[in-house]
TORPA-4810 file (N, C-alpha, C, O; in nm, 3 decimals):
<nodes>
NODE_1_0.081_-0.125_-0.002_0.002_0.002_-0.001_0.089_0.126_0.000_0.186_0.133_0.075_X
NODE_2_0.055_0.220_-0.080_0.131_0.343_-0.093_0.072_0.446_-0.004_-0.047_0.474_-0.017_X
NODE_3_0.146_0.506_0.086_0.107_0.603_0.185_0.168_0.737_0.155_0.280_0.743_0.104_X
NODE_4_0.095_0.848_0.185_0.151_0.979_0.189_0.112_1.033_0.327_0.002_1.011_0.377_X
NODE_5_0.209_1.105_0.384_0.192_1.175_0.517_0.147_1.317_0.486_0.211_1.387_0.408_X
NODE_6_0.036_1.360_0.545_-0.014_1.494_0.533_-0.006_1.571_0.671_-0.057_1.523_0.773_X
NODE_7_0.055_1.683_0.671_0.061_1.761_0.795_-0.012_1.891_0.760_0.041_1.976_0.689_X
NODE_8_-0.131_1.904_0.810_-0.212_2.032_0.780_-0.184_2.138_0.887_-0.203_2.114_1.006_X
NODE_9_-0.139_2.253_0.842_-0.100_2.360_0.939_-0.150_2.493_0.887_-0.095_2.546_0.791_X
NODE_10_-0.253_2.547_0.949_-0.311_2.676_0.908_-0.215_2.789_0.958_-0.138_2.770_1.053_X
NODE_11_-0.222_2.907_0.892_-0.149_3.022_0.927_-0.195_3.083_1.061_-0.115_3.122_1.146_X
NODE_12_-0.323_3.088_1.073_-0.378_3.161_1.191_-0.465_3.073_1.276_-0.535_2.984_1.226_X
NODE_13_-0.462_3.097_1.405_-0.555_3.029_1.505_-0.608_3.134_1.599_-0.531_3.205_1.665_X
NODE_14_-0.738_3.144_1.605_-0.798_3.247_1.691_-0.776_3.218_1.837_-0.771_3.312_1.916_X
NODE_15_-0.764_3.086_1.880_-0.750_3.058_2.012_-0.608_3.069_2.062_-0.586_3.096_2.180_X
NODE_16_-0.508_3.048_1.972_-0.365_3.063_2.006_-0.295_3.110_1.876_-0.243_3.028_1.800_X
NODE_17_-0.295_3.240_1.854_-0.238_3.296_1.728_-0.092_3.254_1.699_-0.004_3.260_1.786_X
NODE_18_-0.069_3.211_1.570_0.068_3.173_1.538_0.122_3.045_1.601_0.243_3.023_1.604_X
NODE_19_0.030_2.960_1.653_0.074_2.845_1.737_0.158_2.742_1.661_0.244_2.677_1.721_X
NODE_20_0.136_2.725_1.531_0.211_2.625_1.455_0.359_2.658_1.436_0.441_2.570_1.413_X
NODE_21_0.393_2.790_1.446_0.531_2.831_1.430_0.589_2.876_1.575_0.702_2.923_1.587_X
NODE_22_0.504_2.857_1.677_0.550_2.894_1.806_0.656_2.793_1.860_0.642_2.672_1.841_X
NODE_23_0.758_2.841_1.925_0.866_2.753_1.964_0.830_2.668_2.085_0.797_2.720_2.191_X
NODE_24_0.836_2.538_2.066_0.819_2.439_2.171_0.944_2.363_2.191_0.985_2.285_2.105_X
NODE_25_1.009_2.385_2.305_1.142_2.330_2.329_1.246_2.407_2.248_1.274_2.522_2.283_X
NODE_26_1.303_2.352_2.146_1.402_2.419_2.068_1.361_2.433_1.921_1.445_2.457_1.834_X
NODE_27_1.229_2.418_1.894_1.191_2.415_1.752_1.042_2.450_1.738_0.966_2.430_1.833_X
NODE_28_1.001_2.501_1.625_0.862_2.539_1.609_0.769_2.410_1.627_0.807_2.296_1.598_X
NODE_29_0.650_2.438_1.675_0.550_2.329_1.699_0.544_2.236_1.579_0.558_2.114_1.590_X
NODE_30_0.523_2.299_1.462_0.503_2.211_1.340_0.623_2.120_1.313_0.610_2.015_1.249_X
NODE_31_0.738_2.161_1.361_0.859_2.079_1.330_0.861_1.946_1.404_0.926_1.851_1.361_X
NODE_32_0.791_1.941_1.513_0.786_1.811_1.589_0.718_1.706_1.503_0.763_1.592_1.502_X
NODE_33_0.612_1.741_1.431_0.542_1.640_1.349_0.625_1.615_1.221_0.629_1.503_1.172_X
NODE_34_0.689_1.714_1.170_0.772_1.697_1.053_0.883_1.598_1.083_0.908_1.507_1.004_X
NODE_35_0.951_1.616_1.198_1.062_1.530_1.231_1.013_1.391_1.258_1.081_1.293_1.225_X
NODE_36_0.900_1.380_1.316_0.846_1.244_1.349_0.818_1.176_1.213_0.853_1.060_1.195_X
NODE_37_0.759_1.244_1.120_0.740_1.177_0.987_0.868_1.144_0.923_0.880_1.037_0.863_X
NODE_38_0.964_1.227_0.930_1.094_1.202_0.868_1.167_1.075_0.928_1.255_1.017_0.865_X
NODE_39_1.130_1.039_1.042_1.187_0.921_1.108_1.124_0.788_1.054_1.168_0.678_1.085_X
NODE_40_1.021_0.808_0.974_0.939_0.688_0.932_0.922_0.682_0.778_0.900_0.574_0.724_X
NODE_41_0.930_0.793_0.708_0.907_0.801_0.564_1.009_0.886_0.492_1.066_0.978_0.551_X
NODE_42_1.034_0.858_0.363_1.127_0.941_0.288_1.064_1.076_0.268_0.942_1.091_0.273_X
NODE_43_1.146_1.172_0.246_1.101_1.313_0.239_0.996_1.342_0.128_0.911_1.430_0.142_X
NODE_44_1.005_1.263_0.017_0.905_1.289_-0.085_0.772_1.224_-0.068_0.684_1.239_-0.152_X
NODE_45_0.754_1.151_0.042_0.627_1.101_0.086_0.556_1.184_0.194_0.445_1.151_0.238_X
NODE_46_0.623_1.292_0.233_0.572_1.379_0.344_0.537_1.514_0.289_0.620_1.581_0.227_X
NODE_47_0.407_1.557_0.313_0.360_1.678_0.252_0.313_1.775_0.365_0.240_1.735_0.455_X
NODE_48_0.355_1.896_0.358_0.300_2.001_0.434_0.186_2.068_0.357_0.205_2.109_0.243_X
NODE_49_0.071_2.080_0.416_-0.047_2.148_0.355_-0.078_2.268_0.436_-0.117_2.258_0.552_X
NODE_50_-0.061_2.385_0.374_-0.078_2.510_0.457_-0.116_2.626_0.366_-0.093_2.625_0.245_X
NODE_51_-0.175_2.726_0.429_-0.200_2.858_0.359_-0.097_2.959_0.398_-0.106_3.075_0.359_X
NODE_52_0.004_2.918_0.476_0.103_3.008_0.533_0.231_3.001_0.446_0.288_2.893_0.429_X
NODE_53_0.274_3.110_0.393_0.398_3.113_0.314_0.515_3.084_0.408_0.615_3.024_0.369_X
NODE_54_0.501_3.128_0.531_0.611_3.106_0.631_0.632_2.958_0.656_0.744_2.906_0.658_X
NODE_55_0.516_2.891_0.676_0.523_2.746_0.709_0.569_2.669_0.585_0.648_2.574_0.594_X
NODE_56_0.520_2.710_0.473_0.563_2.643_0.342_0.715_2.654_0.325_0.786_2.557_0.299_X
NODE_57_0.760_2.781_0.342_0.906_2.803_0.325_0.990_2.720_0.430_1.096_2.667_0.399_X
NODE_58_0.935_2.712_0.555_1.013_2.642_0.654_1.013_2.489_0.617_1.113_2.421_0.637_X
NODE_59_0.902_2.439_0.566_0.884_2.296_0.528_0.979_2.262_0.412_1.036_2.154_0.407_X
NODE_60_0.994_2.355_0.321_1.083_2.332_0.211_1.229_2.321_0.261_1.305_2.240_0.209_X
NODE_61_1.268_2.402_0.359_1.398_2.394_0.414_1.426_2.259_0.478_1.540_2.213_0.480_X
NODE_62_1.318_2.193_0.530_1.329_2.057_0.591_1.332_1.956_0.480_1.360_1.839_0.506_X
NODE_63_1.305_1.995_0.359_1.322_1.903_0.247_1.196_1.820_0.216_1.204_1.727_0.135_X
NODE_64_1.082_1.850_0.277_0.962_1.781_0.247_0.886_1.846_0.138_0.922_1.957_0.099_X
NODE_65_0.777_1.781_0.084_0.698_1.838_-0.017_0.593_1.930_0.040_0.559_1.916_0.158_X
NODE_66_0.540_2.026_-0.039_0.446_2.122_0.011_0.332_2.145_-0.086_0.345_2.125_-0.207_X
NODE_67_0.221_2.186_-0.031_0.107_2.226_-0.106_0.041_2.350_-0.045_-0.010_2.345_0.067_X
NODE_68_0.041_2.458_-0.118_-0.024_2.584_-0.064_-0.174_2.574_-0.086_-0.218_2.577_-0.201_X
NODE_69_-0.250_2.563_0.014_-0.396_2.547_-0.004_-0.461_2.678_-0.033_-0.413_2.782_0.012_X
NODE_70_-0.570_2.678_-0.107_-0.643_2.798_-0.145_-0.703_2.863_-0.024_-0.727_2.794_0.075_X
NODE_71_-0.730_2.991_-0.026_-0.783_3.072_0.086_-0.922_3.006_0.128_-0.953_3.003_0.248_X
NODE_72_-0.997_2.959_0.040_-1.131_2.904_0.085_-1.116_2.777_0.174_-1.210_2.734_0.240_X
NODE_73_-0.999_2.722_0.173_-0.978_2.603_0.265_-0.894_2.643_0.393_-0.846_2.558_0.468_X
NODE_74_-0.881_2.775_0.412_-0.804_2.817_0.525_-0.896_2.905_0.621_-0.847_2.976_0.709_X
NODE_75_-1.022_2.895_0.599_-1.117_2.978_0.688_-1.143_2.901_0.814_-1.107_2.784_0.825_X
NODE_76_-1.207_2.969_0.914_-1.240_2.915_1.041_-1.326_2.787_1.033_-1.308_2.691_1.108_X
NODE_77_-1.421_2.793_0.936_-1.510_2.677_0.921_-1.463_2.569_0.822_-1.532_2.469_0.801_X
NODE_78_-1.345_2.591_0.760_-1.293_2.493_0.671_-1.263_2.357_0.743_-1.208_2.357_0.853_X
NODE_79_-1.300_2.244_0.680_-1.287_2.123_0.743_-1.163_2.047_0.691_-1.121_2.060_0.576_X
NODE_80_-1.107_1.964_0.784_-0.995_1.886_0.748_-1.034_1.793_0.629_-0.948_1.765_0.545_X
NODE_81_-1.159_1.746_0.621_-1.197_1.656_0.517_-1.178_1.729_0.384_-1.117_1.674_0.292_X
NODE_82_-1.227_1.847_0.371_-1.215_1.925_0.250_-1.073_1.948_0.209_-1.041_1.946_0.090_X
NODE_83_-0.985_1.970_0.309_-0.840_1.994_0.286_-0.779_1.870_0.228_-0.700_1.877_0.135_X
NODE_84_-0.815_1.755_0.284_-0.760_1.628_0.236_-0.811_1.594_0.099_-0.735_1.547_0.014_X
NODE_85_-0.941_1.617_0.073_-1.000_1.594_-0.052_-0.922_1.676_-0.162_-0.885_1.622_-0.267_X
NODE_86_-0.899_1.802_-0.134_-0.829_1.890_-0.225_-0.686_1.831_-0.251_-0.635_1.835_-0.363_X
NODE_87_-0.625_1.778_-0.145_-0.486_1.721_-0.159_-0.487_1.605_-0.249_-0.402_1.595_-0.338_X
NODE_88_-0.585_1.512_-0.229_-0.596_1.394_-0.309_-0.621_1.428_-0.456_-0.565_1.369_-0.549_X
NODE_89_-0.706_1.524_-0.472_-0.727_1.572_-0.613_-0.600_1.622_-0.677_-0.580_1.602_-0.797_X
NODE_90_-0.513_1.687_-0.601_-0.389_1.736_-0.654_-0.305_1.618_-0.687_-0.239_1.621_-0.791_X
NODE_91_-0.299_1.513_-0.608_-0.225_1.394_-0.638_-0.270_1.335_-0.771_-0.189_1.303_-0.858_X
NODE_92_-0.404_1.321_-0.785_-0.455_1.263_-0.907_-0.429_1.343_-1.026_-0.404_1.289_-1.133_X
NODE_93_-0.432_1.479_-1.012_-0.399_1.562_-1.129_-0.265_1.562_-1.170_-0.236_1.591_-1.286_X
NODE_94_-0.168_1.527_-1.075_-0.026_1.520_-1.106_0.028_1.384_-1.108_0.150_1.366_-1.100_X
NODE_95_-0.060_1.281_-1.120_-0.022_1.139_-1.131_0.070_1.097_-1.021_0.171_1.031_-1.046_X
NODE_96_0.036_1.134_-0.896_0.112_1.088_-0.779_0.030_0.978_-0.717_-0.085_1.000_-0.677_X
NODE_97_0.088_0.858_-0.709_0.017_0.743_-0.659_-0.003_0.750_-0.505_0.094_0.781_-0.435_X
NODE_98_-0.119_0.723_-0.451_-0.144_0.719_-0.317_-0.261_0.631_-0.288_-0.366_0.649_-0.351_X
NODE_99_-0.252_0.539_-0.200_-0.363_0.451_-0.158_-0.431_0.500_-0.027_-0.551_0.486_-0.008_X
NODE_100_-0.350_0.557_0.060_-0.406_0.601_0.188_-0.323_0.717_0.239_-0.204_0.728_0.210_X
NODE_101_-0.385_0.802_0.313_-0.322_0.921_0.376_-0.301_0.891_0.524_-0.383_0.826_0.590_X
NODE_102_-0.184_0.942_0.575_-0.157_0.933_0.712_-0.163_1.085_0.756_-0.088_1.168_0.704_X
NODE_103_-0.247_1.115_0.844_-0.266_1.250_0.892_-0.199_1.271_1.028_-0.231_1.202_1.125_X
NODE_104_-0.103_1.371_1.033_-0.035_1.404_1.153_-0.070_1.552_1.184_-0.027_1.642_1.112_X
NODE_105_-0.147_1.577_1.290_-0.177_1.711_1.326_-0.068_1.778_1.402_-0.022_1.721_1.502_X
NODE_106_-0.023_1.894_1.364_0.088_1.961_1.437_0.058_1.992_1.576_0.150_2.010_1.656_X
NODE_107_-0.075_2.001_1.614_-0.112_2.028_1.754_-0.086_1.912_1.850_-0.096_1.927_1.972_X
NODE_108_-0.053_1.800_1.796_-0.015_1.683_1.878_0.135_1.653_1.859_0.172_1.571_1.775_X
NODE_109_0.222_1.719_1.937_0.358_1.710_1.914_0.432_1.587_1.962_0.544_1.559_1.919_X
NODE_110_0.366_1.514_2.054_0.436_1.401_2.121_0.372_1.272_2.077_0.254_1.248_2.102_X
NODE_111_0.454_1.185_2.007_0.400_1.053_1.962_0.516_0.952_1.998_0.635_0.979_1.984_X
NODE_112_0.470_0.838_2.044_0.565_0.730_2.070_0.635_0.690_1.941_0.574_0.690_1.834_X
NODE_113_0.762_0.657_1.951_0.844_0.630_1.834_0.787_0.510_1.752_0.801_0.508_1.630_X
NODE_114_0.726_0.413_1.817_0.673_0.298_1.754_0.527_0.311_1.706_0.474_0.219_1.643_X
NODE_115_0.464_0.425_1.736_0.327_0.435_1.713_0.289_0.420_1.566_0.199_0.343_1.531_X
NODE_116_0.357_0.492_1.482_0.322_0.488_1.337_0.336_0.352_1.272_0.248_0.305_1.199_X
NODE_117_0.452_0.287_1.303_0.472_0.149_1.248_0.370_0.055_1.297_0.319_-0.027_1.219_X
NODE_118_0.335_0.062_1.427_0.236_-0.024_1.482_0.096_0.005_1.426_0.022_-0.090_1.401_X
NODE_119_0.057_0.130_1.406_-0.061_0.170_1.350_-0.082_0.120_1.211_-0.191_0.075_1.177_X
NODE_120_0.021_0.128_1.129_0.021_0.080_0.992_0.001_-0.078_0.986_-0.069_-0.132_0.900_X
NODE_121_0.067_-0.142_1.079_0.060_-0.291_1.081_-0.084_-0.330_1.114_-0.141_-0.416_1.048_X
NODE_122_-0.144_-0.269_1.214_-0.279_-0.299_1.252_-0.384_-0.257_1.146_-0.487_-0.322_1.125_X
NODE_123_-0.354_-0.149_1.086_-0.444_-0.094_0.979_-0.449_-0.193_0.863_-0.557_-0.227_0.815_X
NODE_124_-0.333_-0.240_0.818_-0.328_-0.326_0.701_-0.391_-0.467_0.741_-0.466_-0.527_0.664_X
NODE_125_-0.356_-0.517_0.867_-0.415_-0.643_0.903_-0.564_-0.648_0.922_-0.629_-0.751_0.904_X
NODE_126_-0.618_-0.527_0.962_-0.764_-0.520_0.991_-0.849_-0.523_0.862_-0.963_-0.568_0.860_X
NODE_127_-0.785_-0.473_0.753_-0.858_-0.466_0.631_-0.967_-0.353_0.623_-1.047_-0.347_0.530_X
NODE_128_-0.964_-0.263_0.726_-1.059_-0.158_0.738_-1.019_-0.035_0.655_-0.908_-0.025_0.603_X
NODE_129_-1.115_0.058_0.646_-1.091_0.174_0.559_-1.022_0.288_0.632_-0.976_0.383_0.567_X
NODE_130_-1.012_0.282_0.767_-0.951_0.390_0.840_-0.904_0.339_0.976_-0.946_0.233_1.024_X
NODE_131_-0.816_0.418_1.034_-0.765_0.392_1.170_-0.751_0.534_1.237_-0.711_0.633_1.176_X
NODE_132_-0.788_0.533_1.367_-0.775_0.661_1.444_-0.722_0.621_1.582_-0.748_0.508_1.626_X
NODE_133_-0.650_0.706_1.650_-0.602_0.679_1.781_-0.699_0.730_1.888_-0.765_0.833_1.872_X
NODE_134_-0.706_0.656_1.998_-0.802_0.687_2.107_-0.728_0.669_2.237_-0.632_0.592_2.246_X
NODE_135_-0.774_0.740_2.339_-0.723_0.725_2.477_-0.842_0.694_2.573_-0.956_0.734_2.547_X
NODE_136_-0.811_0.624_2.680_-0.911_0.592_2.780_-0.941_0.720_2.855_-0.852_0.795_2.894_X
NODE_137_-1.074_0.742_2.875_-1.121_0.862_2.949_-1.187_0.813_3.081_-1.297_0.757_3.085_X
NODE_138_-1.110_0.839_3.184_-1.156_0.796_3.318_-1.217_0.911_3.391_-1.163_0.955_3.492_X
NODE_139_-1.332_0.962_3.341_-1.402_1.071_3.403_-1.550_1.036_3.411_-1.608_0.963_3.330_X
NODE_140_-1.607_1.095_3.517_-1.758_1.084_3.535_-1.819_1.194_3.455_-1.798_1.312_3.485_X
NODE_141_-1.897_1.160_3.350_-1.950_1.253_3.262_-2.106_1.265_3.275_-2.173_1.175_3.325_X
NODE_142_-2.158_1.377_3.227_-2.302_1.401_3.228_-2.340_1.523_3.155_-2.257_1.588_3.091_X
NODE_143_-2.466_1.557_3.165_-2.518_1.677_3.094_-2.591_1.758_3.198_-2.643_1.705_3.296_X
NODE_144_-2.594_1.889_3.176_-2.676_1.984_3.259_-2.794_2.022_3.175_-2.780_2.082_3.068_X
NODE_145_-2.908_1.987_3.223_-3.046_2.013_3.152_-3.132_2.089_3.251_-3.156_2.045_3.364_X
NODE_146_-3.178_2.203_3.206_-3.276_2.280_3.287_-3.224_2.301_3.432_-3.302_2.295_3.527_X
NODE_147_-3.095_2.324_3.449_-3.043_2.348_3.579_-3.013_2.223_3.669_-2.976_2.233_3.786_X
NODE_148_-3.030_2.110_3.606_-3.001_1.982_3.676_-2.887_1.899_3.608_-2.881_1.892_3.485_X
NODE_149_-2.806_1.842_3.683_-2.697_1.753_3.629_-2.746_1.614_3.613_-2.798_1.555_3.708_X
NODE_150_-2.730_1.560_3.493_-2.769_1.420_3.459_-2.651_1.338_3.423_-2.594_1.359_3.316_X
NODE_151_-2.610_1.245_3.507_-2.499_1.154_3.481_-2.527_1.076_3.344_-2.640_1.037_3.314_X
NODE_152_-2.422_1.056_3.266_-2.443_0.981_3.142_-2.368_0.854_3.136_-2.403_0.764_3.059_X
NODE_153_-2.260_0.841_3.222_-2.179_0.721_3.224_-2.159_0.653_3.353_-2.081_0.558_3.363_X
NODE_154_-2.232_0.702_3.455_-2.219_0.640_3.587_-2.347_0.663_3.671_-2.436_0.740_3.636_X
NODE_155_-2.349_0.591_3.779_-2.456_0.611_3.875_-2.395_0.693_3.996_-2.288_0.657_4.044_X
NODE_156_-2.458_0.795_4.041_-2.402_0.876_4.158_-2.362_0.782_4.271_-2.439_0.695_4.311_X
NODE_157_-2.234_0.802_4.323_-2.180_0.719_4.429_-2.095_0.605_4.377_-2.024_0.539_4.453_X
NODE_158_-2.103_0.582_4.246_-2.024_0.474_4.186_-1.876_0.507_4.183_-1.840_0.621_4.152_X
NODE_159_-1.787_0.412_4.213_-1.640_0.438_4.214_-1.594_0.462_4.072_-1.647_0.405_3.976_X
NODE_160_-1.492_0.549_4.059_-1.430_0.573_3.924_-1.375_0.450_3.867_-1.383_0.432_3.745_X
NODE_161_-1.315_0.358_3.948_-1.251_0.237_3.894_-1.360_0.138_3.847_-1.326_0.039_3.783_X
NODE_162_-1.487_0.162_3.875_-1.589_0.074_3.832_-1.668_0.117_3.709_-1.762_0.051_3.665_X
NODE_163_-1.623_0.233_3.657_-1.689_0.290_3.542_-1.674_0.206_3.417_-1.571_0.142_3.398_X
NODE_164_-1.774_0.205_3.329_-1.765_0.144_3.201_-1.656_0.220_3.124_-1.651_0.343_3.129_X
NODE_165_-1.569_0.150_3.054_-1.465_0.211_2.983_-1.517_0.301_2.866_-1.592_0.255_2.780_X
NODE_166_-1.475_0.427_2.866_-1.502_0.521_2.762_-1.373_0.571_2.706_-1.272_0.580_2.775_X
NODE_167_-1.377_0.604_2.577_-1.255_0.647_2.505_-1.277_0.783_2.437_-1.390_0.817_2.401_X
NODE_168_-1.173_0.860_2.418_-1.188_0.984_2.338_-1.084_0.976_2.225_-0.980_0.911_2.238_X
NODE_169_-1.115_1.043_2.114_-1.032_1.061_2.001_-0.922_1.158_2.035_-0.947_1.277_2.058_X
NODE_170_-0.805_1.110_2.039_-0.692_1.205_2.088_-0.618_1.276_1.979_-0.532_1.360_2.008_X
NODE_171_-0.647_1.248_1.854_-0.592_1.329_1.744_-0.442_1.301_1.705_-0.386_1.369_1.619_X
NODE_172_-0.382_1.201_1.770_-0.240_1.176_1.743_-0.216_1.127_1.600_-0.114_1.161_1.540_X
NODE_173_-0.304_1.051_1.546_-0.272_0.981_1.420_-0.402_0.934_1.346_-0.491_0.879_1.411_X
NODE_174_-0.412_0.954_1.220_-0.523_0.906_1.138_-0.469_0.836_1.018_-0.374_0.886_0.958_X
NODE_175_-0.521_0.727_0.981_-0.491_0.665_0.852_-0.623_0.636_0.778_-0.710_0.568_0.831_X
NODE_176_-0.638_0.688_0.657_-0.762_0.658_0.587_-0.733_0.637_0.440_-0.645_0.702_0.384_X
NODE_177_-0.806_0.546_0.379_-0.788_0.520_0.238_-0.837_0.638_0.159_-0.940_0.697_0.193_X
NODE_178_-0.768_0.673_0.056_-0.805_0.781_-0.027_-0.946_0.778_-0.084_-1.009_0.883_-0.096_X
NODE_179_-0.994_0.663_-0.117_-1.128_0.647_-0.170_-1.232_0.683_-0.063_-1.337_0.739_-0.096_X
NODE_180_-1.206_0.652_0.058_-1.301_0.688_0.168_-1.301_0.839_0.195_-1.405_0.897_0.227_X
NODE_181_-1.187_0.903_0.180_-1.188_1.048_0.194_-1.263_1.116_0.087_-1.340_1.208_0.114_X
NODE_182_-1.243_1.070_-0.042_-1.316_1.129_-0.149_-1.472_1.099_-0.135_-1.556_1.174_-0.185_X
NODE_183_-1.502_0.995_-0.069_-1.645_0.961_-0.045_-1.700_1.038_0.076_-1.819_1.028_0.106_X
NODE_184_-1.618_1.112_0.143_-1.666_1.204_0.246_-1.642_1.168_0.392_-1.709_1.219_0.481_X
NODE_185_-1.540_1.075_0.416_-1.513_1.040_0.557_-1.361_1.027_0.580_-1.289_0.966_0.501_X
NODE_186_-1.314_1.086_0.692_-1.180_1.067_0.741_-1.178_0.950_0.833_-1.089_0.864_0.830_X
NODE_187_-1.282_0.948_0.919_-1.303_0.840_1.015_-1.424_0.767_0.962_-1.536_0.818_0.966_X
NODE_188_-1.400_0.642_0.909_-1.512_0.566_0.852_-1.591_0.492_0.954_-1.552_0.485_1.071_X
NODE_189_-1.707_0.435_0.910_-1.785_0.352_0.998_-1.714_0.227_1.059_-1.749_0.177_1.166_X
NODE_190_-1.613_0.181_0.982_-1.543_0.065_1.025_-1.405_0.101_1.081_-1.310_0.023_1.072_X
NODE_191_-1.396_0.218_1.137_-1.256_0.271_1.183_-1.197_0.169_1.282_-1.267_0.114_1.367_X
NODE_192_-1.064_0.146_1.266_-0.999_0.060_1.366_-0.952_0.152_1.481_-0.881_0.251_1.459_X
NODE_193_-0.995_0.116_1.609_-0.957_0.201_1.723_-0.825_0.160_1.783_-0.815_0.060_1.854_X
NODE_194_-0.722_0.241_1.751_-0.593_0.214_1.804_-0.576_0.288_1.941_-0.578_0.411_1.946_X
NODE_195_-0.560_0.216_2.044_-0.564_0.277_2.182_-0.430_0.322_2.231_-0.338_0.240_2.232_X
NODE_196_-0.410_0.442_2.272_-0.287_0.490_2.338_-0.321_0.558_2.467_-0.407_0.646_2.475_X
NODE_197_-0.248_0.512_2.571_-0.279_0.562_2.705_-0.170_0.634_2.781_-0.173_0.644_2.904_X
NODE_198_-0.073_0.686_2.703_0.039_0.760_2.762_-0.003_0.901_2.793_-0.096_0.953_2.732_X
NODE_199_0.063_0.963_2.886_0.036_1.110_2.914_0.056_1.197_2.799_-0.017_1.295_2.781_X
NODE_200_0.158_1.164_2.717_0.187_1.246_2.602_0.068_1.243_2.499_0.042_1.340_2.428_X
NODE_201_0.001_1.133_2.494_-0.110_1.115_2.395_-0.224_1.211_2.424_-0.307_1.234_2.336_X
NODE_202_-0.232_1.269_2.541_-0.339_1.357_2.577_-0.311_1.499_2.539_-0.401_1.582_2.552_X
NODE_203_-0.193_1.534_2.494_-0.151_1.670_2.458_-0.207_1.704_2.320_-0.171_1.644_2.218_X
NODE_204_-0.297_1.801_2.319_-0.354_1.850_2.195_-0.362_2.004_2.217_-0.443_2.054_2.295_X
NODE_205_-0.277_2.075_2.148_-0.262_2.227_2.172_-0.359_2.304_2.103_-0.357_2.311_1.980_X
NODE_206_-0.449_2.367_2.176_-0.549_2.463_2.124_-0.534_2.593_2.193_-0.555_2.697_2.130_X
NODE_207_-0.500_2.594_2.319_-0.493_2.717_2.398_-0.357_2.733_2.457_-0.276_2.640_2.458_X
NODE_208_-0.331_2.853_2.506_-0.201_2.883_2.569_-0.169_2.788_2.684_-0.056_2.746_2.704_X
NODE_209_-0.275_2.757_2.758_-0.255_2.662_2.873_-0.204_2.529_2.828_-0.121_2.468_2.894_X
NODE_210_-0.256_2.482_2.710_-0.209_2.358_2.657_-0.063_2.365_2.618_0.013_2.271_2.641_X
NODE_211_-0.026_2.477_2.560_0.115_2.495_2.521_0.209_2.495_2.637_0.317_2.435_2.633_X
NODE_212_0.168_2.564_2.741_0.251_2.567_2.860_0.262_2.432_2.926_0.368_2.400_2.981_X
NODE_213_0.154_2.348_2.923_0.158_2.211_2.975_0.256_2.132_2.894_0.334_2.055_2.949_X
NODE_214_0.254_2.151_2.759_0.339_2.075_2.675_0.489_2.116_2.704_0.577_2.029_2.706_X
NODE_215_0.514_2.241_2.725_0.649_2.285_2.757_0.697_2.219_2.888_0.811_2.172_2.897_X
NODE_216_0.611_2.215_2.987_0.645_2.153_3.114_0.674_2.010_3.100_0.769_1.959_3.160_X
NODE_217_0.594_1.942_3.022_0.608_1.794_3.002_0.741_1.773_2.920_0.811_1.675_2.948_X
NODE_218_0.775_1.855_2.827_0.897_1.842_2.749_1.020_1.858_2.840_1.119_1.786_2.827_X
NODE_219_1.012_1.951_2.930_1.123_1.976_3.031_1.140_1.852_3.113_1.251_1.805_3.137_X
NODE_220_1.030_1.800_3.155_1.033_1.674_3.241_1.095_1.557_3.169_1.172_1.480_3.226_X
NODE_221_1.059_1.544_3.036_1.113_1.432_2.956_1.259_1.446_2.942_1.330_1.345_2.947_X
NODE_222_1.312_1.566_2.924_1.454_1.590_2.908_1.534_1.581_3.038_1.656_1.599_3.036_X
</nodes>
């Protein structure tokens, strides 16, 4: 199976402006995902997809391929699905072979070194159309309706260790066949749930607080 790695990085973020080029440790946030991809794939199989000339220029210096997305795919309501569809159409137009995309979001800078190889192995063995990473959520959840709290995954007084297992999509890694993306799904109905339960897997940077937590964790790791 022929894979291409796509790293989608917008120029602007309302919640944390300029976050993709913000320095985490000793390099820009986006470089963490670029370097991870370079440890697993050749440079010509890795693509930066961005509306930012700065990010595109930086990615070229790293030696990977780039695609400058149109402005209509860089708006607040633009979906990752539409970005990936556009990228696959680019591949087809330029006769670039690709069976499945590996999506690495730059907002998830910490990935276990074996994660990608293991994910590909399970994806291919499963025969499914997509794979996504998930983490165990050990929280008591519920809804507030008309001023009252309604538990949804536990009975009041129940111990946390007795909760039914729930999982959340952590955003670390996605693999999806190109045909499924063109049909309208990044996560398909038969998605293979690849479970990751490390502390690092919970890091998804949207706010300044997330970035500061990532900085603290990186210092601890070093």
